[in-house]
N, C-alpha and C positions, 0 to 999 in steps of 0.2 A: 556499601554509599548506606552512608545515615539520611534519619527523613529531616535532617535540616535541611542538607543540601539537596533532595527530595524534591521539597516544596521550594526552593529557592527556584529550581529554574521548573519552567514550566511544561517543556515542550519536552516531554519523555513520552515513549510509547511504551506498547501492550509487552513489551519484553520485559523494559524496564521493570514494570507492575510484577511480573513474574519475577524477576532475579529477586527482587525486594521482598515476595511474601517466601521466595526459597530459603534468603538468608534468615527474616526472621524465625524461621521454623525450624531450620539447622541449628540456630542459634535457639531455643527453646528445648528443642532433642537433643543437643548436642551429636546431631551426626556429622558427617564431613562430609562438605561440600566437595562435589567434584571438580569445582573450577573455582579456583580466588577469585576475591568480591577486585580484588585490584589488579586484577589480571584482567580480569573478565571486558574485554574491550568490543568496540561493536563490531568489529570481525567474528568474534564469537557466536554474538546473536544473529535470529532469524533473519533474513532478509526482507523489510517492509516498504515497496519505495515507495516516496513523499507522491501526493495525489491534490490536486486541485482541484473542486467542480464551483462554475458558473451555469448559473441561467439566466437567460436573455429572455426575458419575457415579451417582447418586441418580435425580437424571430424567432419566438418558440424555440427555442433550442436549447437544450445541456451541454456544454463540455467539460469534460474531465479530461486535463492532462496531467499524465505521472512522468517522474523524474526518473529515466531510469539510462544513468552515466555508463559509458563503456558497451552497454548493448545497442543490435541489432535488430530490423524485424525480425530478421531468420530466428532471433532469441526467446520472441515473444509471439503468444498466441490468446488470444479473442475468443472465448465461445458463449453465446447467449444458450440457456437450458433455464426453462422455467420463471419468462420473465426477469433474470439476472443474469446480468454482464459480468462476465469472469476475464480477469485481466491475468495471466501467466506467465512464468519464462523461470529462465535459470543463468544465471553468471559464474563464469567459471573459471578456477584459477588458470594462470597461466601455470603450464609444467616447467617455466624455468624459471621459476620463481623460488629464492633461493631463504630459509626457512631462518638462519640464522643471522645478529645483527639489527631487529628491530627493535628500536623504541616504544614504537608509538604504531597501532594497524586500527586503524576504522574503516577503512575497505572493508567493505559486505560483499561474500558470495555462497551462492547456491540458491538453493529456488525459492520461490517467491510468487504469493500468488493472493490478487486485491479482489471484490466481488461489491457492485454498485446493483442495488433495487432500481430495475428499469419500469416509467411508468406508465398503465393496465396498455393494451393497444398496441405496443411499438412492436412493428416485425423487423426482422432484422434483418433487411434491405435496407432498411429506414438508416441506419448505424454506419458512419461513415469511418476511417481510422485512418492516423498517418502518423509518421515519426520520422524527427529530425532530428537531428544533432542528441540522441538519446530523450527526447522528448518526446514523447508517446501523446496525442491525442482526439481523443475518443467524443466526434461530438452526435449527437440522437435529437429528435423532438423532446420537448418538453411534456405537450399533450400530443392527442390524433385530435384530430375532429370531429370524432364519433365523440371524443370524448371530453369537448366544450361546452363550459357550458351557454345554457339556452332557455333563454326569455321565454315564459310563459306568460300570453294575456291573460289579465283575468273581464273575466264577461260580465 
C-alpha cells in the first residue's frame, strides 16, 4: 500500500496502520514479510466491528451500536469490569468453505473485542443490550443522578 493511496482514503483501521509500518520496516531492513501486500486483504486482518456512539442529553442516554453481520447473540459476550464495557465474540468460518476459486476476500473471521469506558457510577444493571439482524445495541445512562451538576447558592 503506497502512502498516496493511504492518505487518499480517510477510513482506515488500526490494522491498516500496522500493515503500513510492517511494510516500511520490512522494506528498510530487507526482511521478507509473512504476507504479500497485494494479497493482504480484509479477510487476513483482525476483525474489528464498526461502532457508532450516540449521546442523547435530553434522555440522559448513551447508545453504542455495533455492526456484527452474520452473528447471533450466542456469539457475543458483554462484560463490565473496572468501569469499562467490553464487547467480545467470535465469527467462525464455515466448515464447508472451499479455499479455491476466491478472487476477492473481504469478509473477516476470528475473535474481536471492543472496549468503552463507562461514565463514573454506572451500575451493570443499568446497561441494556439487544441484538437484531447482526446489529448489537447497548444503552446506558450518560450520567447518574449523583454525578449531575448541582447549583450552589451564593450567600
